[in-house]
C-alpha positions in Angstrom: -21.0 -10.5 -12.5 -17.8 -9.8 -10.6 -15.6 -7.0 -11.9 -12.1 -8.3 -13.0 -10.4 -5.8 -10.7 -12.2 -7.2 -7.6 -9.8 -10.1 -7.2 -6.7 -7.8 -7.4 -8.2 -5.4 -4.8 -9.0 -8.3 -2.5 -5.5 -9.5 -2.8 -4.2 -6.0 -2.0 -6.3 -5.8 1.1 -5.2 -9.3 2.1 -1.5 -8.2 1.8 -2.1 -5.1 3.9 -4.1 -6.9 6.6 -2.4 -10.3 6.8 0.7 -10.3 4.6 3.8 -8.3 4.2 2.2 -5.0 5.4 1.0 -6.6 8.7 4.3 -8.4 9.2 6.4 -5.3 8.8 4.3 -2.5 10.1 1.0 -3.7 11.6 1.9 -5.5 14.8 -1.8 -6.0 15.5 -2.5 -2.2 15.4 -5.6 -0.7 13.7 -4.6 0.1 10.1 -5.3 3.8 10.6 -2.9 4.0 13.6 0.0 2.3 11.9 3.3 4.1 11.2 2.3 5.1 7.7 -0.1 7.7 9.1 2.5 9.5 11.3 5.0 9.3 8.4 2.4 11.0 6.1 1.8 13.6 8.9 5.5 14.4 8.9 6.3 14.2 5.2 2.9 14.6 3.4 1.1 12.5 0.9 4.3 12.5 -1.3 5.7 10.0 1.1 2.9 7.6 0.2 3.0 8.2 -3.5 6.8 8.0 -3.4 6.6 4.6 -1.8 4.1 3.5 -4.5 6.5 4.7 -7.2 9.4 2.9 -5.5 7.5 -0.4 -5.4 6.6 -0.1 -9.1 10.2 0.6 -10.0 11.5 -2.3 -8.1 8.8 -4.6 -9.5 9.5 -3.6 -13.1 13.3 -3.6 -12.7 13.4 -7.1 -11.2 10.5 -8.7 -13.0 12.7 -10.7 -15.3 15.3 -11.6 -12.7 12.8 -12.9 -10.1 9.6 -14.8 -10.1 6.1 -13.5 -10.8 5.0 -13.9 -7.1 7.6 -11.3 -6.0 6.5 -9.0 -8.9 2.9 -9.3 -7.9 3.6 -8.7 -4.2 5.4 -5.4 -5.1 2.7 -4.3 -7.4 0.0 -5.0 -4.7 2.1 -3.0 -2.3 2.0 -0.1 -4.8 -1.8 -0.3 -5.0 -1.9 -0.2 -1.2 0.3 2.9 -0.9 -1.8 4.7 -3.5 -5.0 3.7 -1.6 -3.3 5.0 1.6 -2.7 8.3 -0.1 -6.4 8.5 -0.8 -7.3 7.5 2.8 -4.9 10.1 4.1 -6.3 12.9 1.9 -9.9 12.0 2.9 -8.8 12.0 6.6 -7.5 15.6 6.1 -10.7 16.6 4.3 -12.8 15.2 7.2 -10.8 17.2 9.7 -9.3 14.1 11.4 -5.7 15.2 10.8 
């Protein structure tokens, strides 16, 4: 049986690899060499969690004024920023920082 969250996580990965994240930041670069890593190096994990919070606030604030697809895109972006925070912390713990 597939876990109900699996579809959401797959959509978040899709967005980061082929969607808005790739369009704005990827430029064909490996995910772990994209600008979010150097920004976290400069500003710490708070940069990433702050971006997640901003995405959530924008999604909730504009949910009624816009369509569900926009809301969902912002929420998937928040999931991705939280996952990036975990990846960044694991990178530091592994001594790759």
